[in-house]
GUTORRO-67009 format. One record per residue (C-alpha): residue in three letters; x, y, z. Coordinates in steps of 0.001 Angstrom, whole numbers, plus 500000, padded with zeros to 6 digits. Example, Ala and Ser with C-alpha at 12.3 -4.5 7.8 and 13.67 -1.06 7.14 Angstrom:
ALA512300495500507800 SER513670498940507140 
END
This chain:
UNK109566524003694568 UNK111182523700691115 UNK108068525046689449 UNK108019527983691825 UNK111667528719690930 UNK110904528478687240 UNK107899530800687628 UNK109946533258689512 UNK112669533316686757 UNK110021533687684003 UNK108389536678685793 UNK111815538311686382 UNK112606537755682644 UNK109328539460681657 UNK109966542315683948 UNK113421542910682473 UNK111855542766678968 UNK109180545370679944 UNK111769547586681641 UNK114157547632678672 UNK111245548492676371 UNK110150551399678639 UNK113722552521678982 UNK114190552744675141 UNK111294555041674647 UNK111889557086677917 UNK115444557708676626 UNK114102558870673244 UNK111577561145675029 UNK114253562646677417 UNK116515563231674350 UNK113695565048672636 UNK113301567203675763 UNK116804568136675817 UNK116577569297672274 UNK113585571692672887 UNK114318575176671481 UNK116177576994674262 UNK118501579473672291 UNK121602577223672639 UNK122746573831671261 UNK123077571258674051 UNK125817569317672126 UNK127315567430674974 UNK123986566371676454 UNK122581565468673021 UNK125585563366672129 UNK125485561584675619 UNK121846560898674984 UNK122675559611671561 UNK125132557142673172 UNK122354555836675447 UNK120331554440672609 UNK122891551942671341 UNK123762551111674874 UNK120209550152675732 UNK119901548282672386 UNK122955546372673469 UNK121240545374676669 UNK118206544238674590 UNK120525542127672541 UNK122046540602675586 UNK118632539912676934 UNK117662538019673809 UNK121064536175673841 UNK120181534905677218 UNK116682533638676117 UNK117461531851672776 UNK119012528540672253 UNK122679528353673283 UNK123894527980669598 UNK122349531444668950 UNK123878533281671740 UNK127268534293670215 UNK125836536312667220 UNK123609538256669557 UNK126498538943671961 UNK128662540220669095 UNK125870542418667968 UNK125559543937671336 UNK129359544434671414 UNK129123546506668166 UNK126428548678669789 UNK128450549058673027 UNK131400550341670993 UNK129316552729669146 UNK127842553956672379 UNK131387554496673742 UNK132306556350670671 UNK129382558720671067 UNK130017559241674675 UNK133685559996674025 UNK132700562466671195 UNK130409564258673608 UNK133114564554676294 UNK136144565481674363 UNK134880566180670790 UNK136058569544669401 UNK133538569825666534 UNK129993571095666881 UNK128990569569663569 UNK126210566961663492 UNK128825564620661983 UNK132325565167663181 UNK134872565163660586 UNK137924565902662833 UNK140028562978664008 UNK139779562412667725 UNK139534559661670341 UNK136021558928669488 UNK136696557772665855 UNK138585554758667070 UNK135557553234668729 UNK133136554374666112 UNK135447552771663352 UNK135861549485665083 UNK132286549247666175 UNK131404547835662789 UNK133784544855663065 UNK131722542589665571 UNK128697543179663285 UNK130807542237660277 UNK131902539140662025 UNK128320538193662737 UNK127492538747658936 UNK130561536786657866 UNK129986533805659776 UNK127223531264658792 UNK125989528313660680 UNK128563526108658995 UNK131519528100660520 UNK130400529808663627 UNK130458526678665592 UNK134088525935664702 UNK136379527084667449 UNK139369527547665178 UNK137374529865663062 UNK136423532094666079 UNK140113532304666941 UNK140984533315663366 UNK138136535926663336 UNK139491537351666593 UNK142918537619665006 UNK141332539644662206 UNK139522541906664691 UNK142752542518666513 UNK144606543354663223 UNK141702545603662236 UNK141995547515665534 UNK145708547973664968 UNK145219549219661457 UNK142438551538662540 UNK144551553092665196 UNK147408553674662664 UNK145002555090660115 UNK143539557477662659 UNK146464558561664707 UNK149742557743662844 UNK149076559226659304 UNK150518562535658432 UNK147442564432656842 UNK146307567955656686 UNK143064568820658439 UNK141194568914655226 UNK142669565650653903 UNK141930563948657246 UNK138381565019657138 UNK138023563829653583 UNK139726560512654563 UNK137411560193657550 UNK134351560828655519 UNK135427558263652865 UNK136199555600655543 UNK132879555906657277 UNK130901555807653949 UNK132909552738652907 UNK132200551137656085 UNK128536551888655761 UNK128410550613652239 UNK130143547319653236 UNK127655546822656064 UNK124775547463653803 UNK125931545077651044 UNK126879542421653608 UNK123434542644655114 UNK121834542143651646 UNK124141539141650914 UNK123298537477654270 UNK119545537497653463 UNK120126534406651237 UNK122119532477653728 UNK120101531739656914 UNK119690528177658208 UNK117424528375661312 UNK114352530366662087 UNK116268532367664782 UNK119101533138662360 UNK116692534314659789 UNK115064536747662273 UNK118503538101663227 UNK119595538520659638 UNK116483540326658694 UNK116730542666661782 UNK120364543372660831 UNK119326544224657248 UNK116568546514658386 UNK118692548184661161 UNK121713548760658785 UNK119427550145656033 UNK117898552509658526 UNK121249553697659711 UNK122936554182656199 UNK120529556882654846 UNK120710558711658235 UNK124551558723658113 UNK124631559847654546 UNK122091562565655235 UNK123981563803658293 UNK127228563728656312 UNK125711565751653414 UNK123970568248655829 UNK127151568691657911 UNK129328569361654903 UNK126948571454652719 UNK124511573091655261 UNK126767573391658240 UNK124276571388660350 UNK125261571522664006 UNK124740568950666709 UNK122297569605669498 UNK119398570120667232 UNK116238567901666704 UNK118011566136663849 UNK120183564386666434 UNK117084562218667195 UNK117607560410663846 UNK120883558819665211 UNK118774556963667932 UNK116105555641665593 UNK117912552489664294 UNK119028551512667646 UNK115614551985669242 UNK114059549930666607 UNK116690547221666873 UNK116424547067670517 UNK112580546972670565 UNK112707544115667783 UNK115249542244669813 UNK112889542245672823 UNK109707541349670858 UNK110753539096667978 UNK109185535523668400 UNK111538532949670020 UNK109947529791668852 UNK112153527212667337 UNK109663524519666199 UNK108937523958663575 UNK112413524893662565 UNK112331526709659192 UNK115312525522657172 UNK116259525447653580 UNK115197522076652310 UNK118312521661650042 UNK121164524207649828 UNK121120525568646271 UNK124455525972644381 UNK123966529771644563 UNK123452529760648327 UNK126458527552648793 UNK128420530020646625 UNK127304532962648649 UNK128177531175651898 UNK131630530485650779 UNK132174534319650085 UNK130707535408653368 UNK133948534993655345 UNK135576537475652967 UNK133297540319654211 UNK135368540941657305 UNK138580540367655384 UNK137531542985652794 UNK137182545525655638 UNK140526544710657103 UNK142140544700653585 UNK140803548206652941 UNK142315549491656144 UNK145706548000655158 UNK145414549518651777 UNK144650552988653302 UNK147911553009655219 UNK150264551373652810 UNK151542554587651282 UNK152929555961654581 UNK153394552615656331 UNK154340550086653609 UNK155885547551655926 UNK152876547445658164 UNK150389547464655336 UNK152089544698653374 UNK152602542692656501 UNK148845543147657232 UNK147936541860653789 UNK150308538795654256 UNK148641538047657595 UNK145162538334655989 UNK146297535851653301 UNK147642533544655917 UNK144356533808657883 UNK142202533079654872 UNK144304530090653922 UNK143992528675657550 UNK140318529511657585 UNK139748527640654208 UNK141914524747655655 UNK139907524584658800 UNK136636524650657066 UNK137803521955654646 UNK139234519879657484 UNK135909520193659347 UNK134037519165656216 UNK136308516095655580 UNK136025515186659331 UNK132225515529659165 UNK132054513488655950 UNK134326510735657469 UNK132137510697660503 UNK129012510605658460 UNK130358507671656308 UNK131380505857659591 UNK127877506392660934 UNK126380505204657552 UNK128549501911657770 UNK127537501434661416 UNK123854501967660393 UNK124198499545657552 UNK125784496920659808 UNK123122497587662400 UNK120444497149659762 UNK121926493903658548 UNK122166492659662093 UNK118591493584662734 UNK117599491938659386 UNK119353488863660432 UNK117836488907663980 UNK114472489416662433 UNK115011486064660486 UNK115950484047663560 UNK113816482500666360 UNK114755484219669670 UNK114526481119671668 UNK116247478427669582 UNK118522480731667431 UNK117506478939664208 UNK115750480611661339 UNK112047481447661950 UNK109074481144659695 UNK109829484410657867 UNK113393483210656874 UNK111896479836655874 UNK109232481434653700 UNK112072483432651773 UNK114369480302651538 UNK111379478104650404 UNK110333480578647596 UNK113934480803646361 UNK114380476988646507 UNK111077476552644662 UNK112141478925641801 UNK115556477273641610 UNK113980473746641418 UNK111638475017638661 UNK114622476169636567 UNK116710473069637219 UNK113776470537637200 UNK115028469172640558 UNK112718467659643264 UNK112093469434646508 UNK111159467955650048 UNK109708469411653096 UNK109744467730656504 UNK107191469011658943 UNK108224467958662381 UNK106035468018665503 UNK107066467235669099 UNK104674464511670487 UNK102601465416673525 UNK104680468596674075 UNK101839470148676045 UNK102338467565678673 UNK105876468649679148 UNK104856472145680026 UNK102042470978682174 UNK104236468485684170 UNK107699470182684143 UNK106943473711683544 UNK107614476009680657 UNK111299476448681553 UNK112066472811681002 UNK109853472975677851 UNK112016475735676446 UNK115118473816677258 UNK113758470869675140 UNK112946473122672292 UNK116482474369672169 UNK117913470881672515 UNK115530469575669793 UNK116511472431667453 UNK120171471757668015 UNK119777467919667290 UNK117632468395664334 UNK119892470992662881 UNK122808468561662921 UNK120859466285660385 UNK120660469238657874 UNK124166468727656658 UNK124131470499653205 UNK124606474200652754 UNK121238474707651232 UNK119276472654653746 UNK117397474845656148 UNK115812473992659478 UNK113310476520660859 UNK110940476727663788 UNK107591476787662174 UNK105629477826665177 UNK105063476525668805 UNK106449472971668969 UNK106631472484665197 UNK109895472614663170 UNK110257472432659346 UNK113250471202657283 UNK113676472412653642 UNK115658469859651576 UNK116374471238647990 UNK117404468643645248 UNK116014465844647450 UNK113504463088646452 UNK111266461200648689 UNK113828458426649535 UNK116377460999650552 UNK113928462859652746 UNK112879459491654444 UNK116483458925655342 UNK116845462194656806 UNK113662461540658838 UNK114965458318660089 UNK118141460015661378 UNK116054462568663129 UNK114026459949664951 UNK117240458245665986 UNK118861461463667239 UNK115813462476669272 UNK115653458944670821 UNK119399459302671793 UNK118633462648673510 UNK116544460681676005 UNK114595463830677025 UNK112084463036679807 UNK108364463297678932 UNK106135461468681369 UNK103062462471679349 UNK104415460350676410 UNK103312456590675993 UNK106629455917674270 UNK108718455055677303 UNK108294458368678986 UNK110616459988676395 UNK110239462823673980 UNK109576461622670462 UNK108665463321667161 UNK106228462887664315 UNK107246463827660800 UNK105251464584657729 UNK107090464657654404 UNK105956466418651299 UNK107945465953648148 UNK107694466668644436 UNK109192468402641569 UNK108087471907640961 UNK106109472509637795 UNK105232475659635936 UNK101981477064637150 UNK102146474996640320 UNK101822476717643807 UNK104547476067646223 UNK101849476331649025 UNK100564473016647654 UNK103791471252648885 UNK103274472748652349 UNK099742471304652443 UNK101001468007651304 UNK103532467947654048 UNK100930469020656639 UNK098558466306655349 UNK101233463670655798 UNK102060465011659204 UNK098234464771660162 UNK098175461160658798 UNK101181460259660909 UNK099456461552664039 UNK096362459665663193 UNK098453456495662957 UNK099759456884666523 UNK102575459471666333 UNK106343458871666720 UNK106487457820662990 UNK106926459387659425 UNK104452459644656533 UNK105360460608653206 UNK103268462148650389 UNK104008463592646970 UNK102461466488645157 UNK101910464358642136 UNK100192461444643770 UNK098869463194646921 UNK098728459677648506 UNK100576457887651276 UNK103798456229649920 UNK105327454732653057 UNK104925454773656743 UNK107265454054659732 
END
C-alpha cells in the first residue's frame, strides 16, 4: 500500500513536471501568434502574455522547491516570489499602462512591482549557507525588504519630478538594479556550498545575464528608435524566464556525492562576508535617491540599515561563537569517550581487572624502567587448579563467580601502586611486581595461597579438600641490555609448568639468570 502511494505521488510529480514544461513553450508559441503582423500593435495582449512567462517560471521554481531537500526550499521559493512580482508588474502594466513603448518610462502602478521584484532575488544572492539557516537573519532580511518597499513607494509616488526627470530617474533606477543583480550573480559563483546551491547559483547567473542585455537593448531601442510594445521584440522578455523555468524543471536533483569545497579559502570567506551587503546596497541606494526631498525618511532609513547590519553581524558572530562552543563541548565529550573506551579496552569485561593488552603495555614500561634503574622484576603466573571441573560440575555461572572472586582476592595482595594484576586468559592470572626480587615474590605468592584458601570456594573436582586452589609460577630477574622481556614470561611459564608437574597447589620459582628451580612449596 505504501509503495502504491509512493508510486502514485511520483507519477503525479512527473505529470506536473511535463505539464509545466509544455505550458512554457505553449505560452511562448501563443505569444508569437499574438504578435503576427496584423496592422495593429496588440500591446495589452502582448504584455499579459509577457507576464505569463515569469508566472509559469515561478510555478517551475515552486515545483523544484517541493522536490529538493528541505534546506534548499527557501531560496527557490524566494526566486519564485521575484518572478511572481515581476509577472504582476507586467500584468498591471498591460491593464493600466499609458505608454505604448516597449519599455515604459512613465511612472505608474506597475513600477512598484517591477522595482521590488528584484529584492527576493537579491536576498537569495545575499544569503549563503552560513546565514540562511539562522532564523534571526531571516527576520532581519524581512525588515530590509519592508524598508525597501517603503522607500520604493516614496521614490515612485512621493517625489516631485517633471515627466522627463521621472523618466530619466526610472531608467537610471532600473539600470542600476540590473547592474546590481548582474554583479551579485557573478560574486555568488564563488560561494556555493552544496551541489544544489551550485546549480541554483549558476542558473541565477545565466538567467540574470540573459535578462540584462535584453533590458538594456529595450531601453536603448525605446529611447532612441521609438520601439513600441506589441511587436515581435516583446518575445525577448519571455526568453530568460522560459529558460529559467525549463532549467528548474530539468536540472538534476542528486545530492550524493555532495560536491563541497574541501576547505574554504580566505578569498571565499571574504566574499561570503560581503554577500549580506548586496541587499543592503540596494536599500541604501533607494534611501540615497529620496534624501534630497525626504531627508528625515532617507536618513532614518540609513540609520535603520546600519542598525540592521550591526544586528546581522552580531547574530552571525553569536551563532559562530555558539557553534564553536558546541564544537568544543563535543570535542571534549569525544575525548572523554575515547579515554573511557581506551580504559575499557584495557580491562577484562568479566572481572574488571586489567586484561592482557594492559599488562603487555605495563610490562614493557616496567622492563624499560628496570633497565634504567638496574632493579629486579618479578612475574607471578597464577593458574586455578582443576577449574574445568568447576564449569563441568557447577556450570559456567558459578565458574564466572569464582573468577570474579579470585580476581578480587588476588588484587588485594598487589598493594603497591606499580603492582599490576591482570587476567592473562581463561583461568590464568598474572601479577607484575616491579622492583621485586625472588624472595619478595615468594612472600606475595604465599599470601595469595592463604587468601585463596580462606575463600573456601567449593571445587569438588579438586583433590585438595574439595576447595579451589591455585598454582603459581614465578619468574624473576634483573633486566639487561640486549635481553628480551619475553624471556621472563617464558621463565614464569616454565616455573608454572614445573609446579603443575609437582602436583599443583604450590609455587615454583625460576630466575632468568639461572633458569633453574630455586625453591618449591
